Structure formats: structure tokens, C-alpha cells
Biopython code that builds the backbone (N, CA, C, O; Angstrom):
import numpy as np
from Bio.PDB.StructureBuilder import StructureBuilder

atoms = [
    (1, "MET", "N", (-4.844, -10.607, -8.307)),
    (1, "MET", "CA", (-4.038, -11.784, -8.525)),
    (1, "MET", "C", (-3.403, -12.181, -7.192)),
    (1, "MET", "O", (-2.926, -11.332, -6.439)),
    (2, "LEU", "N", (-3.407, -13.462, -6.921)),
    (2, "LEU", "CA", (-2.842, -13.950, -5.681)),
    (2, "LEU", "C", (-1.325, -13.778, -5.666)),
    (2, "LEU", "O", (-0.652, -13.916, -6.688)),
    (3, "SER", "N", (-0.816, -13.477, -4.490)),
    (3, "SER", "CA", (0.619, -13.376, -4.231)),
    (3, "SER", "C", (1.315, -12.250, -4.977)),
    (3, "SER", "O", (2.545, -12.222, -5.026)),
    (4, "GLU", "N", (0.587, -11.346, -5.543)),
    (4, "GLU", "CA", (1.200, -10.220, -6.245)),
    (4, "GLU", "C", (1.524, -9.127, -5.242)),
    (4, "GLU", "O", (0.702, -8.781, -4.394)),
    (5, "HIS", "N", (2.734, -8.587, -5.348)),
    (5, "HIS", "CA", (3.140, -7.512, -4.453)),
    (5, "HIS", "C", (2.488, -6.207, -4.886)),
    (5, "HIS", "O", (2.511, -5.844, -6.062)),
    (6, "HIS", "N", (1.910, -5.512, -3.921)),
    (6, "HIS", "CA", (1.327, -4.200, -4.174)),
    (6, "HIS", "C", (1.942, -3.160, -3.260)),
    (6, "HIS", "O", (1.409, -2.056, -3.142)),
    (7, "ASP", "N", (3.074, -3.489, -2.597)),
    (7, "ASP", "CA", (3.678, -2.487, -1.733)),
    (7, "ASP", "C", (4.113, -1.294, -2.588)),
    (7, "ASP", "O", (4.314, -1.422, -3.796)),
    (8, "ILE", "N", (4.250, -0.161, -1.958)),
    (8, "ILE", "CA", (4.488, 1.087, -2.680)),
    (8, "ILE", "C", (5.750, 1.044, -3.527)),
    (8, "ILE", "O", (5.760, 1.570, -4.640)),
    (9, "ASP", "N", (6.794, 0.437, -3.033)),
    (9, "ASP", "CA", (8.033, 0.368, -3.811)),
    (9, "ASP", "C", (7.840, -0.411, -5.118)),
    (9, "ASP", "O", (8.433, -0.064, -6.139)),
    (10, "HIS", "N", (7.017, -1.455, -5.087)),
    (10, "HIS", "CA", (6.722, -2.217, -6.304)),
    (10, "HIS", "C", (5.762, -1.454, -7.223)),
    (10, "HIS", "O", (5.835, -1.570, -8.446)),
    (11, "GLU", "N", (4.874, -0.682, -6.624)),
    (11, "GLU", "CA", (3.889, 0.052, -7.413)),
    (11, "GLU", "C", (4.506, 1.221, -8.179)),
    (11, "GLU", "O", (4.108, 1.512, -9.307)),
    (12, "PHE", "N", (5.485, 1.890, -7.556)),
    (12, "PHE", "CA", (6.084, 3.076, -8.166)),
    (12, "PHE", "C", (7.613, 2.985, -8.161)),
    (12, "PHE", "O", (8.273, 3.794, -7.510)),
    (13, "PRO", "N", (8.180, 2.020, -8.871)),
    (13, "PRO", "CA", (9.641, 1.874, -8.840)),
    (13, "PRO", "C", (10.375, 3.099, -9.383)),
    (13, "PRO", "O", (11.498, 3.385, -8.969)),
    (14, "GLU", "N", (9.749, 3.811, -10.295)),
    (14, "GLU", "CA", (10.382, 4.997, -10.868)),
    (14, "GLU", "C", (10.444, 6.164, -9.877)),
    (14, "GLU", "O", (11.168, 7.135, -10.101)),
    (15, "LEU", "N", (9.691, 6.066, -8.795)),
    (15, "LEU", "CA", (9.666, 7.120, -7.772)),
    (15, "LEU", "C", (10.378, 6.692, -6.493)),
    (15, "LEU", "O", (10.175, 7.292, -5.437)),
    (16, "HIS", "N", (11.205, 5.668, -6.584)),
    (16, "HIS", "CA", (11.871, 5.117, -5.400)),
    (16, "HIS", "C", (12.646, 6.176, -4.617)),
    (16, "HIS", "O", (12.532, 6.247, -3.394)),
    (17, "GLN", "N", (13.424, 6.989, -5.305)),
    (17, "GLN", "CA", (14.235, 8.000, -4.603)),
    (17, "GLN", "C", (13.364, 9.029, -3.908)),
    (17, "GLN", "O", (13.655, 9.422, -2.778)),
    (18, "LYS", "N", (12.304, 9.471, -4.563)),
    (18, "LYS", "CA", (11.375, 10.414, -3.928)),
    (18, "LYS", "C", (10.701, 9.770, -2.723)),
    (18, "LYS", "O", (10.517, 10.413, -1.690)),
    (19, "LEU", "N", (10.337, 8.508, -2.858)),
    (19, "LEU", "CA", (9.698, 7.777, -1.772)),
    (19, "LEU", "C", (10.617, 7.722, -0.555)),
    (19, "LEU", "O", (10.187, 7.993, 0.566)),
    (20, "GLU", "N", (11.876, 7.373, -0.779)),
    (20, "GLU", "CA", (12.848, 7.292, 0.306)),
    (20, "GLU", "C", (13.048, 8.653, 0.971)),
    (20, "GLU", "O", (13.045, 8.755, 2.198)),
    (21, "ALA", "N", (13.222, 9.689, 0.165)),
    (21, "ALA", "CA", (13.479, 11.028, 0.693)),
    (21, "ALA", "C", (12.284, 11.566, 1.470)),
    (21, "ALA", "O", (12.443, 12.108, 2.564)),
    (22, "LEU", "N", (11.093, 11.416, 0.908)),
    (22, "LEU", "CA", (9.897, 11.932, 1.570)),
    (22, "LEU", "C", (9.594, 11.148, 2.842)),
    (22, "LEU", "O", (9.162, 11.728, 3.839)),
    (23, "SER", "N", (9.813, 9.850, 2.816)),
    (23, "SER", "CA", (9.600, 9.028, 4.021)),
    (23, "SER", "C", (10.554, 9.438, 5.139)),
    (23, "SER", "O", (10.175, 9.453, 6.310)),
    (24, "ALA", "N", (11.790, 9.768, 4.774)),
    (24, "ALA", "CA", (12.778, 10.171, 5.772)),
    (24, "ALA", "C", (12.473, 11.558, 6.340)),
    (24, "ALA", "O", (12.753, 11.830, 7.507)),
    (25, "ALA", "N", (11.904, 12.426, 5.518)),
    (25, "ALA", "CA", (11.672, 13.813, 5.923)),
    (25, "ALA", "C", (10.313, 14.051, 6.571)),
    (25, "ALA", "O", (10.133, 15.042, 7.278)),
    (26, "ASP", "N", (9.363, 13.164, 6.342)),
    (26, "ASP", "CA", (7.980, 13.409, 6.773)),
    (26, "ASP", "C", (7.425, 12.160, 7.460)),
    (26, "ASP", "O", (7.108, 11.164, 6.808)),
    (27, "ALA", "N", (7.314, 12.232, 8.768)),
    (27, "ALA", "CA", (6.839, 11.082, 9.550)),
    (27, "ALA", "C", (5.402, 10.704, 9.196)),
    (27, "ALA", "O", (5.056, 9.522, 9.209)),
    (28, "ASP", "N", (4.566, 11.687, 8.881)),
    (28, "ASP", "CA", (3.178, 11.391, 8.509)),
    (28, "ASP", "C", (3.119, 10.623, 7.189)),
    (28, "ASP", "O", (2.328, 9.692, 7.037)),
    (29, "PHE", "N", (3.952, 11.017, 6.251)),
    (29, "PHE", "CA", (4.017, 10.310, 4.976)),
    (29, "PHE", "C", (4.532, 8.887, 5.186)),
    (29, "PHE", "O", (3.985, 7.936, 4.627)),
    (30, "ALA", "N", (5.578, 8.743, 5.988)),
    (30, "ALA", "CA", (6.132, 7.412, 6.277)),
    (30, "ALA", "C", (5.078, 6.516, 6.925)),
    (30, "ALA", "O", (5.006, 5.323, 6.631)),
    (31, "ALA", "N", (4.265, 7.091, 7.803)),
    (31, "ALA", "CA", (3.193, 6.320, 8.452)),
    (31, "ALA", "C", (2.136, 5.899, 7.439)),
    (31, "ALA", "O", (1.587, 4.801, 7.532)),
    (32, "LEU", "N", (1.852, 6.760, 6.481)),
    (32, "LEU", "CA", (0.887, 6.439, 5.429)),
    (32, "LEU", "C", (1.389, 5.274, 4.580)),
    (32, "LEU", "O", (0.628, 4.364, 4.250)),
    (33, "VAL", "N", (2.673, 5.309, 4.229)),
    (33, "VAL", "CA", (3.273, 4.225, 3.449)),
    (33, "VAL", "C", (3.247, 2.929, 4.248)),
    (33, "VAL", "O", (2.930, 1.868, 3.710)),
    (34, "LYS", "N", (3.579, 3.015, 5.527)),
    (34, "LYS", "CA", (3.574, 1.816, 6.384)),
    (34, "LYS", "C", (2.174, 1.230, 6.486)),
    (34, "LYS", "O", (1.997, 0.015, 6.407)),
    (35, "LYS", "N", (1.183, 2.092, 6.663)),
    (35, "LYS", "CA", (-0.203, 1.623, 6.750)),
    (35, "LYS", "C", (-0.604, 0.900, 5.461)),
    (35, "LYS", "O", (-1.236, -0.156, 5.507)),
    (36, "HIS", "N", (-0.234, 1.472, 4.317)),
    (36, "HIS", "CA", (-0.535, 0.848, 3.036)),
    (36, "HIS", "C", (0.134, -0.516, 2.933)),
    (36, "HIS", "O", (-0.512, -1.510, 2.599)),
    (37, "ASP", "N", (1.424, -0.557, 3.219)),
    (37, "ASP", "CA", (2.172, -1.803, 3.061)),
    (37, "ASP", "C", (1.724, -2.873, 4.054)),
    (37, "ASP", "O", (1.693, -4.057, 3.717)),
    (38, "ASP", "N", (1.376, -2.467, 5.273)),
    (38, "ASP", "CA", (0.847, -3.433, 6.250)),
    (38, "ASP", "C", (-0.481, -4.008, 5.776)),
    (38, "ASP", "O", (-0.719, -5.210, 5.891)),
    (39, "LEU", "N", (-1.337, -3.156, 5.249)),
    (39, "LEU", "CA", (-2.632, -3.608, 4.726)),
    (39, "LEU", "C", (-2.426, -4.535, 3.535)),
    (39, "LEU", "O", (-3.115, -5.547, 3.409)),
    (40, "ASP", "N", (-1.487, -4.197, 2.666)),
    (40, "ASP", "CA", (-1.172, -5.053, 1.520)),
    (40, "ASP", "C", (-0.720, -6.432, 1.989)),
    (40, "ASP", "O", (-1.158, -7.450, 1.452)),
    (41, "ASN", "N", (0.149, -6.463, 2.983)),
    (41, "ASN", "CA", (0.609, -7.759, 3.522)),
    (41, "ASN", "C", (-0.543, -8.566, 4.103)),
    (41, "ASN", "O", (-0.626, -9.779, 3.905)),
    (42, "GLU", "N", (-1.427, -7.888, 4.817)),
    (42, "GLU", "CA", (-2.590, -8.578, 5.406)),
    (42, "GLU", "C", (-3.475, -9.178, 4.313)),
    (42, "GLU", "O", (-3.935, -10.312, 4.441)),
    (43, "ILE", "N", (-3.711, -8.435, 3.262)),
    (43, "ILE", "CA", (-4.522, -8.928, 2.146)),
    (43, "ILE", "C", (-3.859, -10.140, 1.505)),
    (43, "ILE", "O", (-4.524, -11.136, 1.217)),
    (44, "ARG", "N", (-2.556, -10.057, 1.284)),
    (44, "ARG", "CA", (-1.835, -11.168, 0.652)),
    (44, "ARG", "C", (-1.910, -12.431, 1.498)),
    (44, "ARG", "O", (-2.099, -13.521, 0.959)),
    (45, "VAL", "N", (-1.766, -12.302, 2.815)),
    (45, "VAL", "CA", (-1.847, -13.467, 3.703)),
    (45, "VAL", "C", (-3.237, -14.094, 3.621)),
    (45, "VAL", "O", (-3.370, -15.314, 3.528)),
    (46, "LEU", "N", (-4.258, -13.263, 3.654)),
    (46, "LEU", "CA", (-5.624, -13.776, 3.567)),
    (46, "LEU", "C", (-5.854, -14.515, 2.253)),
    (46, "LEU", "O", (-6.472, -15.580, 2.235)),
    (47, "GLU", "N", (-5.357, -13.952, 1.157)),
    (47, "GLU", "CA", (-5.557, -14.580, -0.152)),
    (47, "GLU", "C", (-4.746, -15.870, -0.278)),
    (47, "GLU", "O", (-5.261, -16.881, -0.756)),
    (48, "GLU", "N", (-3.496, -15.840, 0.143)),
    (48, "GLU", "CA", (-2.633, -17.011, -0.021)),
    (48, "GLU", "C", (-3.068, -18.187, 0.840)),
    (48, "GLU", "O", (-2.983, -19.337, 0.409)),
    (49, "ARG", "N", (-3.519, -17.916, 2.020)),
    (49, "ARG", "CA", (-3.906, -18.994, 2.932)),
    (49, "ARG", "C", (-5.367, -19.373, 2.812)),
    (49, "ARG", "O", (-5.815, -20.340, 3.429)),
    (50, "GLY", "N", (-6.110, -18.620, 2.024)),
    (50, "GLY", "CA", (-7.526, -18.922, 1.871)),
    (50, "GLY", "C", (-8.288, -18.765, 3.176)),
    (50, "GLY", "O", (-9.226, -19.511, 3.459)),
    (51, "GLN", "N", (-7.870, -17.782, 3.967)),
    (51, "GLN", "CA", (-8.528, -17.540, 5.253)),
    (51, "GLN", "C", (-10.003, -17.208, 5.027)),
    (51, "GLN", "O", (-10.352, -16.529, 4.061)),
    (52, "PRO", "N", (-10.853, -17.683, 5.911)),
    (52, "PRO", "CA", (-12.277, -17.364, 5.757)),
    (52, "PRO", "C", (-12.520, -15.881, 6.062)),
    (52, "PRO", "O", (-12.306, -15.412, 7.180)),
    (53, "ILE", "N", (-12.963, -15.177, 5.050)),
    (53, "ILE", "CA", (-13.299, -13.758, 5.192)),
    (53, "ILE", "C", (-14.379, -13.460, 4.157)),
    (53, "ILE", "O", (-14.337, -13.971, 3.038)),
    (54, "ALA", "N", (-15.319, -12.650, 4.533)),
    (54, "ALA", "CA", (-16.397, -12.290, 3.615)),
    (54, "ALA", "C", (-15.823, -11.525, 2.435)),
    (54, "ALA", "O", (-14.912, -10.713, 2.596)),
    (55, "ASP", "N", (-16.356, -11.785, 1.251)),
    (55, "ASP", "CA", (-15.903, -11.084, 0.058)),
    (55, "ASP", "C", (-15.993, -9.569, 0.232)),
    (55, "ASP", "O", (-15.118, -8.829, -0.217)),
    (56, "GLU", "N", (-17.052, -9.120, 0.885)),
    (56, "GLU", "CA", (-17.246, -7.690, 1.098)),
    (56, "GLU", "C", (-16.129, -7.107, 1.960)),
    (56, "GLU", "O", (-15.677, -5.987, 1.723)),
    (57, "SER", "N", (-15.691, -7.861, 2.949)),
    (57, "SER", "CA", (-14.623, -7.388, 3.829)),
    (57, "SER", "C", (-13.299, -7.295, 3.085)),
    (57, "SER", "O", (-12.561, -6.319, 3.227)),
    (58, "LEU", "N", (-13.008, -8.312, 2.295)),
    (58, "LEU", "CA", (-11.770, -8.302, 1.513)),
    (58, "LEU", "C", (-11.794, -7.168, 0.491)),
    (58, "LEU", "O", (-10.784, -6.493, 0.297)),
    (59, "GLU", "N", (-12.928, -6.953, -0.158)),
    (59, "GLU", "CA", (-13.044, -5.865, -1.126)),
    (59, "GLU", "C", (-12.894, -4.513, -0.437)),
    (59, "GLU", "O", (-12.299, -3.598, -1.007)),
    (60, "ALA", "N", (-13.415, -4.370, 0.767)),
    (60, "ALA", "CA", (-13.263, -3.115, 1.514)),
    (60, "ALA", "C", (-11.797, -2.861, 1.838)),
    (60, "ALA", "O", (-11.334, -1.722, 1.777)),
    (61, "MET", "N", (-11.070, -3.911, 2.181)),
    (61, "MET", "CA", (-9.642, -3.774, 2.465)),
    (61, "MET", "C", (-8.895, -3.347, 1.200)),
    (61, "MET", "O", (-8.015, -2.488, 1.262)),
    (62, "LYS", "N", (-9.236, -3.933, 0.072)),
    (62, "LYS", "CA", (-8.586, -3.580, -1.189)),
    (62, "LYS", "C", (-8.922, -2.142, -1.592)),
    (62, "LYS", "O", (-8.072, -1.435, -2.134)),
    (63, "TYR", "N", (-10.136, -1.717, -1.333)),
    (63, "TYR", "CA", (-10.529, -0.343, -1.627)),
    (63, "TYR", "C", (-9.725, 0.630, -0.764)),
    (63, "TYR", "O", (-9.257, 1.657, -1.255)),
    (64, "GLU", "N", (-9.565, 0.305, 0.521)),
    (64, "GLU", "CA", (-8.775, 1.152, 1.415)),
    (64, "GLU", "C", (-7.323, 1.220, 0.936)),
    (64, "GLU", "O", (-6.709, 2.287, 0.957)),
    (65, "ARG", "N", (-6.776, 0.077, 0.505)),
    (65, "ARG", "CA", (-5.411, 0.046, -0.010)),
    (65, "ARG", "C", (-5.281, 0.969, -1.225)),
    (65, "ARG", "O", (-4.286, 1.680, -1.359)),
    (66, "THR", "N", (-6.270, 0.960, -2.098)),
    (66, "THR", "CA", (-6.253, 1.811, -3.286)),
    (66, "THR", "C", (-6.322, 3.286, -2.900)),
    (66, "THR", "O", (-5.626, 4.114, -3.487)),
    (67, "GLU", "N", (-7.152, 3.615, -1.925)),
    (67, "GLU", "CA", (-7.240, 5.005, -1.468)),
    (67, "GLU", "C", (-5.901, 5.480, -0.898)),
    (67, "GLU", "O", (-5.467, 6.598, -1.172)),
    (68, "LEU", "N", (-5.256, 4.632, -0.110)),
    (68, "LEU", "CA", (-3.957, 4.977, 0.448)),
    (68, "LEU", "C", (-2.931, 5.170, -0.662)),
    (68, "LEU", "O", (-2.141, 6.114, -0.629)),
    (69, "LYS", "N", (-2.943, 4.281, -1.636)),
    (69, "LYS", "CA", (-2.015, 4.371, -2.764)),
    (69, "LYS", "C", (-2.213, 5.690, -3.509)),
    (69, "LYS", "O", (-1.239, 6.341, -3.887)),
    (70, "ASP", "N", (-3.467, 6.086, -3.722)),
    (70, "ASP", "CA", (-3.755, 7.346, -4.406)),
    (70, "ASP", "C", (-3.209, 8.539, -3.626)),
    (70, "ASP", "O", (-2.642, 9.459, -4.216)),
    (71, "LYS", "N", (-3.377, 8.529, -2.307)),
    (71, "LYS", "CA", (-2.866, 9.612, -1.464)),
    (71, "LYS", "C", (-1.343, 9.667, -1.520)),
    (71, "LYS", "O", (-0.758, 10.745, -1.624)),
    (72, "ILE", "N", (-0.717, 8.518, -1.450)),
    (72, "ILE", "CA", (0.736, 8.454, -1.498)),
    (72, "ILE", "C", (1.240, 8.956, -2.841)),
    (72, "ILE", "O", (2.192, 9.735, -2.891)),
    (73, "TYR", "N", (0.622, 8.526, -3.918)),
    (73, "TYR", "CA", (1.041, 8.952, -5.254)),
    (73, "TYR", "C", (0.898, 10.464, -5.413)),
    (73, "TYR", "O", (1.774, 11.114, -5.984)),
    (74, "ALA", "N", (-0.184, 11.016, -4.916)),
    (74, "ALA", "CA", (-0.399, 12.462, -5.011)),
    (74, "ALA", "C", (0.723, 13.203, -4.271)),
    (74, "ALA", "O", (1.251, 14.195, -4.774)),
    (75, "ARG", "N", (1.083, 12.722, -3.083)),
    (75, "ARG", "CA", (2.167, 13.357, -2.321)),
    (75, "ARG", "C", (3.502, 13.221, -3.039)),
    (75, "ARG", "O", (4.301, 14.158, -3.039)),
    (76, "LEU", "N", (3.753, 12.067, -3.651)),
    (76, "LEU", "CA", (4.997, 11.871, -4.389)),
    (76, "LEU", "C", (5.071, 12.809, -5.595)),
    (76, "LEU", "O", (6.142, 13.327, -5.910)),
    (77, "ARG", "N", (3.963, 13.024, -6.256)),
    (77, "ARG", "CA", (3.938, 13.899, -7.427)),
    (77, "ARG", "C", (4.170, 15.354, -7.028)),
    (77, "ARG", "O", (4.746, 16.123, -7.798)),
    (78, "GLN", "N", (3.729, 15.734, -5.839)),
    (78, "GLN", "CA", (3.915, 17.104, -5.355)),
    (78, "GLN", "C", (5.356, 17.370, -4.937)),
    (78, "GLN", "O", (5.820, 18.510, -4.967)),
    (79, "ALA", "N", (6.056, 16.310, -4.547)),
    (79, "ALA", "CA", (7.425, 16.473, -4.012)),
    (79, "ALA", "C", (8.409, 16.826, -5.104)),
    (79, "ALA", "O", (9.597, 16.998, -4.832)),
]
sb = StructureBuilder()
sb.init_structure("model")
sb.init_model(0)
sb.init_chain("A")
sb.init_seg("    ")
for serial, (resi, resn, name, xyz) in enumerate(atoms, 1):
    if name == "N":
        sb.init_residue(resn, " ", resi, " ")
    sb.init_atom(name, np.array(xyz, "f"), 0.0, 1.0, " ", f" {name:<3s}", serial, name[0])
structure = sb.get_structure()
């Protein structure tokens, strides 16, 4: 869906406190969250502005975003 937020805080609002604590304590985790959120923003800009991009490229970006989200969720569940 266009213009829908997929940043980690919107995806897992019930884990907000764990997200904040783990991001503060673990620089690698914080970098993973930043990478996810930056990619999400890039996807949203492309979709909202109708930038010319191959469907395959956009789908690859969305797949990468999903992989990052899965990794982040797994780390949050372990914390």
C-alpha cells in the first residue's frame, strides 16, 4: 500500500521499550534498525513519487526490508 509506514516502531509498537533498550545497548542492532528504516523510507519515496524503477528492483528492495524486519524481530524476541 502506498504511503504506509513500515518502520520498525510502527511494525512492533508492543515492543517499543525493548526496541529502545536494545538499540541503546547494541550498536549493531541499532545499525540494523537504521538500515531497515532507511530502506523503508526509500521505498516509500519511490512509490509516492512514481519514480521510474523496474518492478523487479522495487520487489527486491521490499524483500530485503522483510529480511531485515525478520532479523530485528528475532533479536527483539530474544531480548
